[in-house]
MISELO-143631 format. One line per field, with one value per residue (C-alpha): residue number from 1; residue in one letter; x, y, z. Coordinates in Angstrom, 1 decimal. Example, Ala and Ser with C-alpha at 12.3 -4.5 7.8 and 13.67 -1.06 7.14 Angstrom:
pos <- [1|2]
code <- [a|s]
x <- [12.3|13.7]
y <- [-4.5|-1.1]
z <- [7.8|7.1]
REM end
This chain:
pos <- [1|2|3|4|5|6|7|8|9|10|11|12|13|14|15|16|17|18|19|20|21|22|23|24|25|26|27|28|29|30|31|32|33|34|35|36|37|38|39|40|41|42|43|44|45|46|47|48|49|50|51|52|53|54|55|56|57|58|59|60|61|62|63|64|65|66|67|68|69|70|71|72|73|74|75|76|77|78|79|80|81|82|83|84|85|86|87|88|89|90|91|92|93|94|95|96|97|98|99|100|101|102|103|104|105|106|107|108|109|110|111|112|113|114|115|116|117|118|119|120|121|122|123|124|125|126|127|128|129|130|131|132|133|134|135|136|137|138|139|140|141|142|143|144|145|146|147|148|149|150|151|152|153|154|155|156|157|158|159|160|161|162|163|164|165|166|167|168|169|170|171|172|173|174|175|176|177|178|179|180|181|182|183|184|185|186|187|188|189|190|191|192|193|194|195|196|197|198|199|200|201|202|203|204|205|206|207|208|209|210|211|212|213|214|215|216|217|218|219|220|221|222|223|224|225|226|227|228|229|230|231|232|233|234|235|236|237|238|239|240|241|242|243|244|245|246|247|248|249|250|251|252|253|254|255|256|257|258|259|260|261|262|263|264|265|266|267|268|269|270|271|272|273|274|275|276|277|278|279|280|281|282|283|284|285|286|287|288|289|290|291|292|293|294|295|296|297|298|299|300|301|302|303|304|305|306|307|308|309|310|311|312|313|314|315|316|317|318|319|320|321|322|323|324|325|326|327|328|329|330|331|332|333|334|335|336|337]
code <- [m|k|t|n|v|v|r|l|i|k|k|e|w|f|l|l|a|m|v|g|a|i|l|l|s|l|v|i|p|n|v|g|k|s|a|g|v|l|h|l|d|k|v|t|t|l|g|i|a|l|i|f|f|l|h|g|v|g|l|s|p|t|a|l|r|d|g|v|a|n|w|r|l|h|l|f|i|q|a|a|t|f|i|v|y|p|l|l|w|v|c|f|g|q|a|f|l|v|f|m|p|s|a|l|a|f|g|f|c|f|l|f|v|l|p|s|t|i|s|s|s|v|a|m|t|a|i|g|h|g|n|i|p|g|a|i|f|n|a|s|l|s|s|l|l|g|i|f|l|t|p|l|f|i|q|f|f|m|g|l|e|g|a|q|f|d|v|m|s|s|v|t|s|i|a|q|m|l|l|l|p|m|v|v|g|q|c|v|r|p|f|i|l|t|f|f|e|k|h|k|s|s|v|n|k|l|d|k|y|v|i|l|l|i|v|f|n|a|f|s|d|s|v|n|e|g|i|w|h|s|f|s|l|d|y|v|l|l|s|v|a|i|c|a|v|v|l|l|v|i|v|n|g|m|k|w|s|a|q|r|l|g|f|k|r|a|d|e|v|a|a|v|f|c|g|s|k|k|t|l|a|a|g|v|p|m|a|k|v|i|f|g|a|d|p|r|l|g|m|l|l|l|p|i|m|i|y|h|p|l|q|i|f|y|c|a|l|l|a|n|r|y|q|k|q|a|i|e|h|e|q|q|k|e|v|n|v]
x <- [45.0|44.5|46.4|44.0|41.0|42.3|43.1|39.6|38.0|40.1|39.2|35.5|34.8|32.0|30.1|30.6|29.5|26.4|25.4|26.2|24.0|21.1|21.6|21.9|18.6|16.9|18.2|17.9|15.5|14.4|17.9|18.3|14.7|13.9|13.3|14.9|17.7|20.3|18.0|19.5|17.1|18.7|22.2|22.1|20.6|23.6|26.0|24.5|24.8|28.5|29.1|27.6|29.6|32.8|31.7|31.2|34.8|36.1|34.1|35.5|33.0|33.7|32.8|29.6|28.5|29.3|27.1|24.1|24.5|24.5|21.0|21.4|22.0|19.1|16.7|17.9|17.5|14.1|12.8|13.8|12.0|8.8|8.4|10.2|9.0|5.3|5.4|6.0|2.5|1.0|2.6|2.1|-0.6|-3.4|-1.3|-0.6|-4.3|-5.0|-2.4|-2.5|-4.9|-5.8|-4.3|-0.9|-1.1|-1.8|1.1|3.3|1.6|2.4|6.1|6.5|5.3|7.3|10.2|13.9|15.7|18.0|20.5|21.5|21.5|24.1|26.0|26.4|27.3|30.1|31.3|31.3|33.3|30.4|29.1|28.1|26.8|24.6|23.4|22.5|20.6|18.7|17.8|16.5|14.6|13.0|11.7|10.2|8.6|7.3|5.3|3.1|3.6|3.1|-0.5|-1.4|-0.1|-2.1|-5.2|-4.8|-3.9|-6.0|-8.8|-7.9|-7.8|-4.3|-3.6|-2.1|1.4|3.3|5.7|7.7|8.2|9.6|11.9|13.1|13.8|15.8|17.8|18.6|19.6|21.7|22.3|23.0|25.9|27.3|27.2|28.9|31.5|32.1|32.5|35.1|36.8|39.8|40.5|40.4|41.1|44.7|43.6|40.8|43.3|45.7|43.0|41.0|41.3|39.7|37.0|36.1|35.3|32.8|30.3|30.4|29.9|26.8|25.4|25.9|23.9|21.2|21.0|20.7|18.0|16.1|16.0|15.2|12.3|11.0|11.3|9.5|6.7|6.2|6.3|7.8|5.0|1.9|1.0|0.7|4.2|3.3|2.5|5.7|7.9|6.1|6.6|10.3|10.8|9.1|11.0|14.3|13.6|12.4|15.5|17.9|16.3|16.2|19.7|21.3|19.1|20.3|23.9|23.6|21.6|24.1|27.0|25.2|24.4|28.0|27.8|31.0|31.7|30.9|27.6|26.8|27.3|25.0|22.4|22.3|21.9|19.6|17.4|16.9|15.9|12.5|12.0|10.6|11.1|8.7|6.6|5.2|3.9|2.5|0.7|-0.9|-2.1|-3.3|-4.9|-6.0|-7.3|-7.6|-7.3|-5.3|-2.5|-0.1|-0.4|-0.3|3.1|4.5|6.2|8.1|9.0|10.6|12.1|13.8|16.2|16.8|17.8|20.1|21.8|22.3|23.3|25.8|27.4|27.4|28.9|31.7|32.4|32.4|34.8|37.2|37.1|37.8|40.7|42.2|41.7|43.5|46.4|46.6|46.8|49.6|51.5|51.1|52.4]
y <- [-94.9|-91.4|-92.4|-95.4|-93.2|-90.7|-93.6|-95.0|-91.6|-91.1|-94.6|-94.5|-90.7|-91.3|-93.6|-91.2|-88.2|-90.1|-90.7|-87.0|-85.9|-87.9|-86.6|-83.0|-83.5|-84.3|-81.2|-78.6|-80.1|-76.6|-75.9|-79.1|-79.4|-78.7|-75.0|-74.4|-72.0|-73.8|-74.7|-78.2|-79.4|-76.9|-77.3|-81.1|-80.7|-78.6|-81.0|-83.9|-82.0|-81.3|-85.0|-86.0|-83.4|-84.8|-88.3|-87.1|-85.9|-89.1|-91.5|-92.7|-92.8|-96.5|-97.2|-95.2|-97.2|-100.4|-99.4|-98.6|-101.9|-104.1|-105.5|-108.2|-105.6|-103.5|-106.4|-107.5|-104.1|-103.3|-106.8|-106.1|-102.7|-103.6|-107.4|-108.5|-105.5|-105.7|-109.5|-108.6|-107.1|-110.1|-112.4|-110.4|-107.7|-109.6|-110.0|-106.2|-105.5|-107.8|-106.4|-102.7|-99.9|-100.2|-96.8|-97.9|-101.2|-99.6|-97.2|-100.3|-101.3|-97.8|-98.1|-101.4|-100.2|-96.9|-96.5|-96.3|-93.1|-91.3|-89.1|-91.2|-94.5|-93.1|-91.2|-94.4|-96.5|-93.9|-94.2|-98.0|-97.9|-99.4|-99.2|-95.5|-95.5|-98.5|-96.9|-93.6|-95.5|-97.7|-95.0|-92.8|-95.7|-96.7|-93.2|-93.1|-96.6|-95.6|-92.8|-95.4|-98.6|-97.1|-95.9|-99.1|-101.2|-99.0|-99.4|-103.2|-103.7|-101.0|-100.4|-96.7|-94.9|-93.9|-90.3|-88.9|-87.5|-85.0|-87.4|-84.7|-82.8|-85.9|-86.6|-83.0|-83.1|-86.3|-84.9|-81.6|-83.4|-86.2|-86.2|-82.5|-82.2|-85.5|-84.4|-81.2|-83.1|-85.3|-82.3|-80.6|-83.9|-83.4|-80.0|-80.8|-84.6|-84.0|-81.7|-84.2|-87.1|-85.1|-84.3|-87.5|-88.3|-85.0|-85.4|-88.9|-87.4|-85.0|-87.9|-88.6|-84.9|-84.7|-88.0|-86.5|-83.5|-85.7|-87.7|-84.5|-83.2|-86.5|-87.0|-83.3|-83.6|-86.7|-85.0|-81.9|-84.1|-85.4|-89.1|-90.0|-88.5|-88.1|-91.8|-94.4|-95.4|-99.1|-98.4|-96.4|-99.1|-101.8|-99.7|-99.2|-102.9|-103.9|-101.3|-102.5|-106.2|-105.5|-103.4|-106.0|-108.8|-107.0|-105.5|-108.8|-110.8|-108.7|-109.0|-112.8|-113.0|-110.8|-112.9|-116.2|-114.8|-114.0|-110.2|-108.3|-106.5|-103.1|-104.3|-105.9|-102.5|-100.7|-103.5|-103.3|-99.5|-99.0|-102.1|-101.8|-98.2|-96.4|-92.8|-90.3|-87.3|-88.7|-90.7|-87.8|-85.9|-89.2|-89.9|-86.4|-86.9|-90.5|-90.2|-86.6|-85.0|-88.3|-87.4|-90.6|-89.3|-88.9|-92.6|-93.7|-91.8|-93.1|-96.2|-94.3|-91.5|-94.2|-96.3|-93.3|-92.3|-96.0|-96.9|-93.9|-94.7|-98.4|-98.1|-95.4|-97.7|-100.4|-98.0|-97.2|-100.9|-101.5|-98.6|-100.0|-103.4|-101.8|-99.8|-103.0|-104.8|-102.1|-102.1|-105.9|-105.7|-103.2|-105.4|-108.4|-106.4]
z <- [108.6|107.2|104.1|103.6|103.9|101.4|99.0|99.4|98.8|95.6|94.4|95.2|94.9|92.4|94.7|97.6|95.5|94.4|98.1|98.8|95.9|97.3|100.8|99.5|97.6|100.9|102.5|99.8|97.2|96.0|94.9|92.8|91.4|87.8|87.2|90.7|91.7|89.7|86.8|86.7|84.1|81.6|83.0|82.6|79.1|78.1|79.8|77.9|74.6|75.4|76.2|72.9|71.1|72.6|71.7|68.1|68.2|69.6|67.4|64.1|61.2|60.8|64.4|64.0|60.9|62.7|65.7|63.5|61.5|64.7|64.2|66.9|69.5|68.4|68.5|71.9|73.5|71.9|72.9|76.5|76.5|74.7|75.3|78.5|80.6|79.5|80.2|83.8|83.9|82.1|84.7|87.9|87.1|88.8|92.0|92.0|91.7|94.7|97.1|96.3|95.1|91.5|90.7|92.1|90.4|87.0|87.8|87.5|84.3|83.0|84.2|82.4|79.0|78.9|76.4|77.6|78.6|76.2|77.9|81.0|78.9|76.5|79.2|81.3|78.3|77.6|81.2|81.0|77.7|75.8|72.3|72.2|68.6|69.3|72.5|70.8|68.0|70.4|73.0|70.2|68.5|71.8|72.3|68.9|69.2|72.6|71.1|69.4|71.5|75.0|74.4|72.6|75.6|78.0|75.9|75.8|79.4|81.1|78.7|78.2|74.9|73.9|73.0|69.8|70.1|68.1|66.3|64.5|67.8|69.4|66.5|66.5|70.2|70.0|67.0|68.8|72.1|70.6|66.9|66.3|68.9|67.7|64.0|64.9|66.8|63.7|61.5|63.7|64.5|62.1|63.6|67.4|67.6|68.7|71.5|72.4|72.7|74.7|77.3|77.1|80.8|81.8|79.2|80.5|83.9|82.4|82.0|85.7|86.7|84.5|86.0|89.5|88.5|87.0|90.2|92.3|90.0|89.9|93.7|94.3|91.9|93.7|97.1|95.8|94.2|97.7|96.7|100.1|102.2|100.0|100.2|102.9|104.1|103.5|99.8|99.3|100.9|98.8|95.7|96.5|97.1|93.9|91.8|93.4|92.7|89.1|88.4|89.8|87.9|84.6|84.7|85.8|83.5|80.6|81.6|81.8|78.5|76.6|77.8|76.9|73.4|72.8|72.7|72.8|76.1|74.5|73.2|76.6|78.3|75.8|76.1|79.9|80.1|77.2|77.7|81.5|81.8|81.8|81.0|83.4|81.1|78.5|81.0|82.9|79.8|78.4|81.6|81.7|78.1|78.5|81.9|81.6|84.8|86.6|90.4|90.9|88.6|91.5|92.5|88.8|88.6|91.9|90.4|87.7|90.2|92.4|89.6|87.9|90.7|91.6|88.1|87.8|91.1|90.5|86.8|87.6|90.1|87.5|84.9|87.2|87.7|83.9|83.5|86.0|84.3|80.9|82.3|83.9|80.6|78.6|81.2|80.9|77.2|77.4|79.8|77.5|74.5]
REM end
């Protein structure tokens, strides 16, 4: 019995650690919050930079070129982010306005028109053995497009004037967070590739450790923001239910569509994680600029505050499943050889 429990813990340690991170955020949110005791916002940024550096070491230049040239994947992901998601508001927006306060309803509108995340999308694509170059390109492209498209969608759907954003600052931030570490990794690849290959199993676990810190940080921030007690319990539960349904429909819809369109498994993984996510990091600053000093800002941000930790948790579980499938596939190939 004890042996079976130990075996289960070893096999599902990532899932158990995810649940533990969430429970920990409920107990000591001040420790895990951004700018808290552990400064996890900075720690995870450094961790992500290290991950991308190692990906730069592990990626061959040929694979990188192939990832950027994969236009079908880019079109599929960007269409999911900026066409499929906004269509949810077109189809269900009026129902939202009927059954909930207008500020909360428009919060879902804001959620649907946000760009994708960068760091967690690429990190989870890496965990799932997906197309990392394609994920980096699309996550970065989504953020750049969102600078222009999100305010335009808001103006069209909600009648609010969009704000101007510092494009160069956004480009610089993306380059520093993703491209610079990867370029450095590519530059030193010839010198440390042998060491990298030798310790590849340990390197692969680093992605998961960083994701765990991101989960702890995200849930701690949501607890500190008071989203679980600042609003009516009915509205919080309704928001959680809608976010969960939307996430499940989009993620599984993208998996099904990618398979029907004949995407390779690696491209499917990148598409699912880049096309289904919405950014909290860029969403909050955008909301503050677009909505200004609107006293309803807290309710407008409630959907993305709920959706963010849900998407990280669910997609991390999915990434773990993709990883197991990839390992089993590689083992099967070795047996057949």
